[in-house]
N, C-alpha and C positions, 0 to 999 in steps of 0.2 A: 431563694436567690433573688437579689435585687434586680430592678429593671436594667440598671447599668451593667451588672454582671451578666445578665441574660443576653443583652445586646452584644457585649464583647464575645460571649461564647458563640453566638450566631456568626459573628465575623470570623472567628477562628475556624468554624466549620466551612465557611465560604472559601477561606484561603486553602484549606485542605482539598476541598472539592475542585476548586478551580485549577489546582496544580497537579491533579491526579494524571499520571501518564506523561507529565512534562518534567523531566529530570532536572533537579537543581534550580528550579525557578520559583521556589517558595518565597525566597527573599523579595522578589519583585512584587508578588501578591501582598506580602506582609507590609512592605513599604508603601504600597498604594493605600492600604488601610490606615497606616500611621499618618500619611500625608493628608488623607481625607479628614481624619479626626482633628488634625492640627490646623486644617485650612490652608495647607501649603501645597506645593507642586513638586513633581518628581521627574528628574532627567535620567534616562537609561542610555548608557553608552556601550555599544558593542557591535560586533560584525553582523551582517544580515543572516537570517536563518537561525537565530537563536531563540525563537519563540517569544519574543517581546510582545508582539501584537496579540498572539494567542492568549497569553496570560491576561493582558488588559481586557480583551473582549470577554473572557470568561468571568472575570471579577465583575465587570460592568453588568453582564447579563444576570449574574447572581444577585446583584444589588437592585436590579430592576429600575434604575433611573434612566433618564433620557441620555443616550450615548451618541457622541459624534466622533468620527474618525476621518482623518484625511492624510494623504501622502503629499507633502509639499514638494514643489519643484521650482526651478528658476522662473518659470513662466506662469506660476499659479497666480490667479487674480484674487484680490480681496473678496470679491463677491462669491467665490467658491467656498469661502469659510464663513463669511458674515452675512451672506444673502445679497441678492440683486437689488437695485434701486426699484422702489415701488412706482411703477409707471403711472398708476392712477393718481397718486399724490403728486407726482412730478408735473402732471398737467395743471395742477393747482399751484405750482410754484414752490412745492415743498420737496426737498431732497431727503427722503427717508428710505431706509433699507427694509426689505421684507425678510425678517430673521426667522421665519417659520421653518423649523426643522434644522436650523443651522447652529453653529457654535455658540452664539449668545444665549440659546435656549437649553444648552446641554448641562446635565448634572455631572457627567464624567466625559472627559475628552482625551483622545489620543492623537497626537500630531507626530507623524513619522517624518524623518528628515527635517526636523523643525528649523534647523539653521539655514535651510535653502529658501526660506520665505523672503520676499522682497522687503524693502524698508517700510513701505506702506502697510504690509501685513504685520510685520513685527511691531510697529508703532501701535497699531490697533490691538495687537495681542497684549501689549504691556498693560493697557487699561483693563482688559478682561482678566488678566492674571493678578494684577495688583489690587485693583479696586472693585473687581467683579462688576464692571460696567462696560457697555459698548457704546461708543459715541461715533456718529458719522452724520455729517450734515445736521438735519433736524432730529436725527435718531439719538435717543439717550435712554437706554434700557438697562435695568438691573439684571445681572446674570446669576443664575442659581448654581454656578459651577462649584462643585465640591473639590474636585481635583483634576488637574491637567497633567497627563503623562507625556513628556516629550521624548523622542528617541532620535539618536544620531549614531553614525558609525565612529565618530571621533569628536573630541571637543574642538571648538573653533579657535583659530589663532588670531583672527581679526579682533581688535579691541572692542569695536562696536558690538560684534556678536557676543563677545565674552561678557559684556555688560548686560546684554539681554539674557544670557545663560544664567547669570547670577540670580535671576528671578525664580529659578528652580532651586529651592532650598536643599532638597535631598538629591544625592547623586548615587547611582548604582552602576557599577561597571560589570558587565557580564561577559563570560567566555564560553566557547563551545564546551559541550559535555566532555569531561576527562575520560581517559582510556578505561579506568576501572568501573565506569558507569555505562559503557556502551551497550551492554546487554539490556539494561533497564531502558535505555533510550530506544533501542530497536523494538522491544516488547511494547513499550508505551505508545510508540508511534503506530505500530500495527493495530493496536486496540482503539485508536482514536475514533474510527468510523462507528464503532458500537458503543461509544461512551454514553452512559445514561445521564439525564439531568441530575445535578447534585444539589447540595444544600443551598438555601437562599436566605437572604436577609432583605433589608430595604433601606431606603434613604432615611427613614425615621430612626433606624438604629444609629446611623452615622450622626444624624443631627442631635440625638439624645446625648451621645458621648461627646460630641463637639461642644455642646452647651456646658458640659461638665468641666471642660478644660479650664475655663476661666475661674472655676471654684477651687482649683488645685492649690494647695499651700506649698509654694516653691522656695520660700526664703531660705530654708535650711540647706539647700543644695547650691546656693549661689557661690559660696566660698569654694566648695569642691570643684564646681564648674570653672570658676576663675583660675583655680590652681591647675586644672587640666589644660586650660588655654595657655597658661604661662609655660607649661611643659612643651606644648606644641611650638610656641614662639621660640623657645630656646633651641628647639630642634630645627628651626628654619621654616616651620609650617605656619602660615599666617592666614587669617580670615578677615573679611571686611567687618566693620562695626555692625552693619546691617545683619549679616549672617550670624554674628555672635549673639545679638539681641534676640533674633528669631529662634535661635536654638532652644531658648527657654520654653517656647510654645511646643516644640517637639518633645521636650522632657516632660512637660505637663500632659501631653497626649499619651506618651508612653505610660505615665502614671495611671491615667484613667483606664487604659487598656489592660493594665495589670490589676485593676479592681481596687485602686486606692485613691484617697484624696490628698495624701501627704507625700510629696516627692521625696525620694531618698537617693543615695548614691547608686542604687540598683537601676535608676532610671536615666543615668547620664549617657548611656550608650548611643543615643541618636546623634551625639556630637560627631561620631565617626563618619556618618553618612552626610554630614554637612560639609566635610572636607571636599574641595572642589575637583581634585584630580586623583587618578589612580595612584600616582606616586605618593601623594600626600596621605592617602588612606593606608598604603602599605607601610609608610614610615610610622603612622600613628598606632598601628597594631603593637609595636614594641614600646613606643613612647608612652602610650596610655595604658599599658598593661596593668600597672599598679592602680590606676584610677578606675579601671573597669572590672576589678576582681569580683565585685558584688553584683554585676549586671545580670538581670534576669527579667523575663516577661513571659507569662504563661500563654499569651495570645500570639506573640511574635517571636517564637523560639528560634527560628532559623536566622532571622535578622540579627538577633543577639549573638548567636553562636559565631557568626562571621566576624563580629567585632572582637570578642574576647578570646576566641580560640583556646578555651580552657576545657579540660576534660569534663568538668561538671556540666557545662552547657551542652557538650556533645552527648553525654549520657542521657540527659533529659530529652534531647531530640530523638536519639536512637530508640529509646524506650517507647516514646509516643509513636514513632514510625512503625516499630515492630507491632505494637498493639493494633494500629490501624490495619496493617497487613493481615494480622491473624483474625481480625474481626471480619475481613472481607472474604467470605467463603464462596462467593458466587462469581468471582472474576478469574479468568484464565491466566491473568498476568500475575497472580499472587505468588506463584512459585518463583518466578524470575525476580520479583521484588524481594522476596525472602532471601534468595541467594545473594542478591546485591547487598542487602543489609548485613548478612553474615560476613561477607567479604570486608565490609567497612568496619564492623565490630572487631574482627580478627586483625585487621591492619592497624587499628588504633589502640587496642588493649590486649595485653598479655592476660592469659587466663587468671593468674592470681590477682590481677588488678581490677577484675570485673566486680562492680557493685552487685549486691544480691539481686537488685531489681533487673539490672542488665543481664546478669547471668541467667535468671529465670526466663527473660525474654529470648535470649539466645537459644536456650534449650528448647523452647517451644517452636522457634524458627527451624531448628534442626529437624524437629518432628514433622513440621510442615513439608520441608523439601524431601523428606524421606518417604512421604506418603506415595502410594502408586499414582501414576499420572492418569 
């Protein structure tokens, strides 16, 4: 196994470990990984209490980088994010911020209610997000930030805030757990207190893969990408030129995480998450269906499945989930997880339509739930 493949495998394990017990939140963890490798940022939109911060914290802890988190409000001061003025240097007539332990030193950042920040905060954030630099007075420092995850309950309607939101290239819209997964939600939540530390990677894995992004041969997918964009425009879904150009970097990152150096049509799926609104993404699932038929990624299976909504992608994810459940013999939650997987398999596939792999996984899950408690 190459160093790049090993790094991608460790990140895949981090995603699985970080989302154990958190139902339907694998997408968030996977898109954090994609954004980190691409050098872009992620905006998560959804109601409170949907485990957004829990996933970000777990992924950050597993990656081991310096982590900064803050809940913004109308009265949040810039110093709460970027550090106070260094009083010792102020006596010498220099206005410098003491950034120790603050956002400018973070590898991974989570900003909750990000659109509630003041104009001064958002202006400083633009420099950190776009240029990876923090400037204030005489302070001018490079920021090691790999990814910033912003969270909000809704997209802003104010044009100035919408322009700031455009700096978050990836968009994920989350909903409360659906009715058919409530048992898994209850079981997972009950088991949170006893959750053991999971798989880990480190910043070196991200940096190794991120350096590989620039080496990806992407020319062959520019025409299919342009054609997909034309389909979106014809359907009334438009993107800014900046977002269109940056989509190529996400495609290249997806290629790297798939273990390849040559981008193919299988790597075009990140375009879905570049679309800025929930309505645009829902429209795109039908508009882009033909363009995304080949979409696949062994590291980011759940993110791909949401895009294509094709049986083949669902089978791939269900087989992997079943194997993980069956391998976990020490957890009290495995029976509930197995029952939830069986419900999902039976709801999506008639018995004659089961692939041999999925049929075998289903049979083993039945054996698991039939075992004495």
